[in-house]
Structure formats: C-alpha cells, structure tokens
SERO-4910 file (N, C-alpha, C, O; in steps of 0.05 Angstrom, whole numbers):
BEGIN
 pado doro    nc1    nc2    nc3   cac1   cac2   cac3    cc1    cc2    cc3    oc1    oc2    oc3
  Met    A   -482    735   3495   -479    707   3511   -455    702   3493   -433    701   3504
  Ile    A   -457    698   3467   -437    695   3447   -408    707   3455   -386    699   3465
  Glu    A   -422    735   3443   -403    752   3443   -381    753   3472   -357    758   3474
  Gln    A   -399    746   3488   -384    748   3514   -357    732   3515   -334    740   3518
  Arg    A   -370    698   3510   -358    677   3509   -329    681   3483   -306    678   3491
  Ile    A   -334    685   3458   -319    706   3435   -291    722   3457   -268    714   3458
  Gly    A   -304    744   3473   -279    760   3499   -270    747   3510   -247    753   3513
  Glu    A   -278    717   3525   -266    722   3555   -243    698   3533   -220    696   3542
  Phe    A   -250    681   3504   -228    669   3494   -216    686   3489   -198    687   3506
  Met    A   -213    702   3474   -197    731   3464   -180    725   3482   -162    710   3476
  Asn    A   -185    738   3516   -170    754   3532   -154    730   3541   -131    734   3548
  Asn    A   -161    707   3542   -138    680   3547   -128    667   3529   -119    645   3536
  Glu    A   -122    675   3498   -106    667   3481    -84    703   3481    -64    702   3466
  Asp    A    -87    721   3491    -84    740   3491    -60    727   3511    -37    723   3502
  Gln    A    -69    720   3539    -52    706   3547    -29    694   3554    -11    698   3569
  Leu    A    -33    682   3542    -19    662   3529     -2    670   3513     22    672   3518
  Ala    A    -12    678   3490     14    691   3477     29    712   3488     51    719   3479
  Gln    A     20    720   3505     46    754   3536     60    723   3536     80    720   3521
  Phe    A     51    701   3551     69    685   3554     94    670   3549    115    664   3561
  Ile    A     81    665   3521     96    655   3496    110    664   3492    132    654   3491
  Phe    A    105    694   3487    132    707   3481    147    726   3499    163    739   3486
  Leu    A    147    731   3527    158    720   3541    176    708   3550    195    715   3564
  Phe    A    169    682   3539    174    662   3547    206    657   3537    227    649   3545
  Val    A    187    677   3501    214    670   3475    239    697   3476    260    699   3463
  Met    A    228    712   3496    239    735   3495    263    721   3509    285    719   3498
  Ile    A    258    712   3534    291    706   3556    307    683   3540    331    683   3541
  Phe    A    293    663   3526    307    651   3522    329    667   3496    352    664   3490
  Val    A    310    681   3487    335    695   3454    357    720   3488    377    708   3496
  Thr    A    355    729   3493    364    749   3505    382    738   3526    402    752   3532
  Val    A    379    714   3538    402    712   3559    438    696   3538    462    694   3536
  Pro    A    410    689   3528    438    664   3510    449    691   3499    473    694   3496
  Gly    A    436    706   3496    462    735   3462    465    746   3479    475    764   3466
  Gly    A    465    758   3510    475    775   3522    496    757   3532    514    771   3541
  Ile    A    502    729   3535    535    718   3548    539    719   3513    547    742   3511
  Leu    A    538    709   3487    548    715   3473    562    733   3468    586    732   3461
  Ser    A    539    762   3474    555    789   3467    586    789   3479    608    793   3467
  Leu    A    578    781   3513    599    796   3527    624    781   3515    645    792   3507
  Ser    A    618    759   3514    640    735   3509    656    754   3484    677    766   3483
  Leu    A    633    748   3466    658    769   3441    669    789   3451    694    789   3449
  Leu    A    654    817   3469    675    836   3479    699    826   3499    723    831   3502
  Leu    A    683    812   3508    719    797   3530    730    789   3504    750    803   3504
  Met    A    732    775   3481    750    772   3460    771    784   3448    795    780   3443
  Ile    A    738    811   3442    763    817   3431    770    852   3445    783    870   3434
  Asn    A    757    854   3474    787    866   3484    807    854   3497    828    867   3502
  Ser    A    804    830   3505    831    803   3510    854    807   3490    857    818   3468
  Ser    A    870    795   3506    909    804   3479    900    775   3462    877    768   3466
  Glu    A    916    759   3445    920    724   3435    925    701   3462    920    677   3460
  Glu    A    934    712   3483    930    697   3505    913    693   3521    911    676   3539
  Lys    A    903    703   3517    872    708   3532    855    689   3515    846    667   3523
  Leu    A    851    701   3488    831    685   3472    835    659   3476    817    642   3480
  Lys    A    869    654   3474    856    619   3474    856    595   3496    854    570   3495
  Tyr    A    861    622   3522    854    619   3543    826    615   3550    821    599   3568
  Thr    A    814    622   3543    785    638   3546    763    609   3521    741    599   3527
  Tyr    A    776    606   3501    759    568   3488    783    547   3492    777    526   3481
  Leu    A    802    547   3501    809    524   3524    796    522   3542    799    501   3555
  Leu    A    773    546   3554    759    543   3572    726    526   3562    713    506   3569
  Ser    A    725    543   3544    695    529   3534    698    508   3527    680    491   3531
  Gln    A    721    502   3513    728    466   3504    721    450   3526    707    430   3524
  Asp    A    738    466   3566    731    438   3579    696    442   3583    679    425   3587
  Asp    A    694    465   3580    667    463   3595    643    442   3578    621    433   3584
  Lys    A    655    441   3561    638    429   3533    647    395   3544    632    377   3538
  Met    A    672    391   3559    673    365   3560    669    360   3593    677    342   3607
  Tyr    A    659    376   3597    648    374   3629    617    365   3636    605    356   3656
  Gln    A    609    372   3604    578    375   3608    569    350   3595    546    342   3597
  Thr    A    589    338   3580    584    322   3564    598    289   3583    597    265   3577
  Phe    A    608    300   3601    626    282   3610    596    279   3644    597    260   3660
  Met    A    577    300   3648    557    294   3662    542    278   3652    530    262   3666
  Ala    A    538    279   3624    510    274   3600    516    245   3615    502    233   3631
  Ile    A    548    238   3599    544    208   3609    544    202   3635    541    178   3641
***
C-alpha cells in the first residue's frame, strides 16, 4: 500500500518536472531564437540597416513604456 502511494507520488512529481522543464525550454528557446535571428540580420545587413534596426528597437522600447503608462 505504501509502495503504491510512493509510486503515485513519484509519478505526479515526474509530470510536474516535465511541465516545468517544458515551460523553461519554451522561455529559453523563444527569446533565444529571436535574438539569434536579429543577430544574423545585423551581421548580414549594412551599417545603415543596422542603425535602422537599432532605431526600431528603441522605438519599440518607447512604445512598451508608453503602453505601461
């Protein structure tokens, strides 16, 4: 009886661990993918385009702060 309870508990804990792992992986991979893509674009683009992407990111930050207000 006790062994069965322990087995059930371990099973539930395993599911929780899998869920947390999935959550963390999504959190790590999505921004990481966006970051690597933007870095690739920056490397491939010319200096003017670099300035433009920087301005866009600054504009996005300003927009986010404005929306927060």
